[in-house]
C-alpha positions, 0 to 999 in steps of 0.5 A: 276194354270195356268187356274186360272191365265188366269181366273183371268187375263181375269176377270181383263181385263173385269173389266178394260174394264167396268170401261173404258166403264163407264168412256167413257159414264159418263166422268171423273167428272160423266157427260155424254159424247157424242162421234163423229168421225170427219173427218179432225181432227188432234188429239182428241178435248175435249169439256166441256159444263158447266151448263149454256150451255157455251162450252169450247173447248180444242184442241191441235192446232189451226186448230183443235180448229176452226174445233171444233168451227164449229162443235159445232156451227152447233150442237148448232145452226143448224137451225139458221146457215142454215137460216143465210147462205140461207139468205146471199147466196140468197138460201131461195127459194131453201128450202121454195118456190117461195115467197122468190125468191125476197129476194134471188135476193136482197141478191145476189146483196150484196155478196162480189164478189171481189178478194178472195186473196185480201179478205184473205190477209186483215185479220190476218194470221189465217184468211183463215185457220180459215174460212176453218177449221170452214166450215169443222167443220160445214160440218162434223156435217151436215154429222153426221146429214145425218147418224143420221137423228133422230137428225135433229132439228124439224125446218127441219122436219117441214119445209121439207128441209135439211141444206146446206153445207158451204164453207170457202168463204161463211164465209166471203162473206156474208156481209148483216148482218153487221150493217153499215150506213147511206143509209137509212137516206140519203133517209129520208133526201132526202124526207125532202129536197123535201118539206123543207130546208134540215136543217129541217131534224135536227128535225128528226136526229141531226147532230154532229158535227153541219152541214148544209147539202146541196142538191148536184148539179144535184140531184132532192130529189123529184125524189127519189122513195118511194120504192127505198130501197126495195131490200136494206131492203130485203138484209139486214134485218133478215128474218122471216116466216109470215104464208106461206111467208118469208118477210123482217122484215123491212115490219113490223118495224115502224123505222130501227133497232137500232144499239146500245150498251154500253161499259166501261172500268174502270182503276185500281185506280177506282175499289174496286179490283185494277184491271181493268174491262171492261163491254159490252152489245150489243143491237140487236134484241131479237130472239130465239135463240140469235144472239150471242153465247158465247164460250171458245176457247183453244189451244196452243197460244190461250185461248179466251172466250166471245161472237161472231156470231155463224156463224164465227170463233173466238169471237168479245167481251170477253177476251183472259186472257191478254186483255178484250175487248168490242164493240159499234157501232160507227157513221162512215158513210160507205154507199152512194146512187148514182143516175144515168141518163140512156141512153133512147136508152140502159137502161144498160148504165148510164151517167158517166163523158161526156159519157156513161158507161155500167153496169155489168150484171150477170145472175144467177138461183134462185133455187125454191122448187117445181118449175123450177129455176128462171132466175134473172139478177143482175146489177152493176155500178162502185159504187155497186149493182143496187137496183132500175131502173126507165125506165119511168124516165130513172133513176137507183139507186145503193148503194156504201158501204164499206162492198163490199170492201176486208176485210169487212166481219162483225166482222171477223177482230176480228180474228187478235187480239185474241192473243194480249198480252197487250193493245198496242198490241190489239190497234195495231191489230185494225189497220186492222179492217174495218167493222162494225165501232166500238168503241173498249174499252179494258183493260189488266192485267197490268192495262192499259185501252184504246178506239180506233174508228175503221172502214173503213172510206170513204174520200168524198172531194166533198160531205158530205154523208148526201144525195144521189148524182149523180153517174156521177163522180162528187161525187167519194170517194177518197179512205179511211182514214188511221187508223192513222186518227181515234182517240184513247186514252189510260189511261185517267186521269178520269180512265173511258172510256164509249161509248154508240153509242154517238158522240165520237170524241174528241173536238180537232178532225178535224171532219168537215174536215174529215167528218167521219160521222154526225149521232150519237145516243144521249148522254143519255145512256152514260151520265147515265153511266158516272153518275153512274161510277163517283158517287163512288170513286171505282166501283165493278163488281157487280156495273157494272152488276147493271149499265147494268140493270139500267132503269133510263131515264135522258131524262125522268128526264129532261122533267118531271122537266119542269112540277114542276112549271106548274099548270092547272084547267083541272082536268084530266091534274092536276092529271097527273101533280101530278102523274109525280111530284117528279119522279126520271126517274127510268122506273122500270116494276112496275112504274106507272110514267114510264107508263104514261111517255112513253105514253106521250113521244112516242105517244103525246109529240114528234109528237106534238113538230114536228107539232109545229115547222115544216110546215105540209109537213115537219112534214109529212116527219118525220117518224111516227112524232118521233123527235130526242130526243136531239132536243126535249130536247133542244127546251123544255129547250130553248123555246124562240129559238124554239117557239118565243118570247112567247116561254115559254107560248107555251112550257108550253101549249104543255107539259100540252095539251099532258100530259092530252091526254096521261093520258086519253090514259093510262087510256084507256089502263090500266084502270081508277085506276092509282095505278094499272098501271104498266110499265111492264104490257104493255111493254113486250119482247118475244124472237121470233123464225123466223119460229114460225108461222110454228111451232105452234105445237112445244112442248115446244114452240119455242118462249120464253116469254113474260116477263115484261120489264123496261127501254126505248129507252134512258136507259142503260138497253135499250128497243127498243119498238113500240110506239103503241104496246109497245112491245120490239123488241131489246135490250141487250140480251147478257152482259159481265162484265169482272174482268181483271186478276181475270177472273173466277169472270167475269159475263155474260148472253145470253138470252134466252139461249145458245142452238138453239134447242128448246127441249134443257134445254139450249134453254130458261134457261137463259131467266128468269135470264136475265129478273131479271138482274142476271148473271152466272160466265163466267168461264175460268180456267180449274179447275173452268170449271170442277166443273160446267161441265154439259156434255162433247163432245169428238171429235176424228179423223175419221179413 
């Protein structure tokens, strides 16, 4: 009997063990489970990855939460994180060879080199712990890869290097990925000022509020070298492989990368549910993987979900169960180019005041794969890194930028508002936000909505920030505006707040006195958002997802309206007029009119206008002849002010001549049968992997696409494309619409997918949905997450 009991007991234990093992392999809901032993964890952490690739991270304390976030970010985006780290720290040549040494030197110029205590103290109380634990998590996964080299992503195997380790300081010291401004525009304006009055530059870039820039005393705008921004461009642009060389993406760009986005908050009286909603779609370069990553972070005291930079803890747009928030770039001017006279006897000294001041020189070694390290010297003035020296003319040029101040790590300021329980608390937490400058819109579960302009804004008592200035002490910053100087609003009577990088300073704001910034994106996208949101008494989540995909161009609508009364005896132009008449401006992929309009608008009309209103040398100073569209519209709709007494006739002739040219061009591009012209046939998007040139044999391919695109530069569904190839390079890869209070009804998309491993189904699965304007539910409650679990990850403390 005892023998049978022992056998039965043993059998029962065996069955229990088998059940336990099966559960461990498959997970409680039948999904597979990946197990990792992670050093530094206090307690087990459970991750549920849903069917769309969104990780839902459940930890028992916040330290474990941020460690798990770092571990998962490295797991999902290993190569992207490593490339980001190497680019930011100036360690590309160490992995990829000598052709990247110049980019490494440039990157090191723009690293934060200030006091780290001030840096950590500038953020919320969680900042240092969050960054430390995040870096620990990244390194823990990299250690696991060392023990499991077969799991190393293909990029490392093909390119022949291994991922670098992280420190907490690396998370915040790297600043060059932040979208700040306006040193590039200062140089463009200087080039115009060399050949014409600075006011002529308004054709290139309209200023708001209206302002007449003046060349600063002591500045010769004609002396600014053509290549003055080479190091700056190398430092701030995303790198890519081209053959065997990695170069700045700026080298192949026709204009600076866009800094766009849309966001809106709608109050409860204007929604179909009686709850607020918040929508956000940041516009960045189309890359594989996406520049942003969706994640859900849950631990006692914090429960936040949304999108953020995969290289940093926290999220920057999303919700925390109490407050939903979204961002767009705002036009605060956060950079200046300083020009110095050098001492002919000592080129490391520059004129300051009545004497000479010594540059700070820093010698560093740039490691180079396959070669001896290269010694480089970095020079800094009191204002910032020296990006160019001209020994022949005894000049030097340095950039002063807020993002070298303590507390300006891009988007890391969001760590302070993850726990806000009301809109008022969220607004208060924004007082410490420094970089980048943003329009933050938000709404809480109590029905409040709000907008706050945030960002570190220099005080410039002696200049306006629109042109380079001498660095001799006459044009210093006088500290920074306190957050109380920046405008905000709560619960407007309209029940709607919308921004799209447009001028957002209120009419009664002292904009000319405070000089926060004069360069903003035109209002076309914002105006279309307002038009749609106010067309119905109440709006829904579905209305907002449709609006994010809206392709109606108000610019196209206004310009084509001018064609209604025109006629011509030229048969080609008459046909073109007939095509465009009655068009509503909807730039869908199937639109014939959109095809003709964009060929006309981007290749002919704009450049002809520039030539018509500016002297030849000034026209040459407008990059690619592309004017500010708001100025073009103003001139076309008010021709007497721009073209003289016979302005209407000149305007009409300009429209007809260029439209006929565009029709011929479109015929050459797409064939003589205009009924077969489709905007999506020439206007396409490919999500490009930065190393695709070296991964041509990868199966499946690392690039995702191409997909036909609708929209344009001026539609809510923005597409920033090259005017000669029409290939789209930037736009809204991530979109969120949040139903405040009914969180599981929120919608999201992140193209081409969540994973950074091209062999993973979640690498490209969202691109077709994104291209069709579709979304998936951004699940928040544990019960909803469990219903859509794809697989699970169990992180256990390593013993």
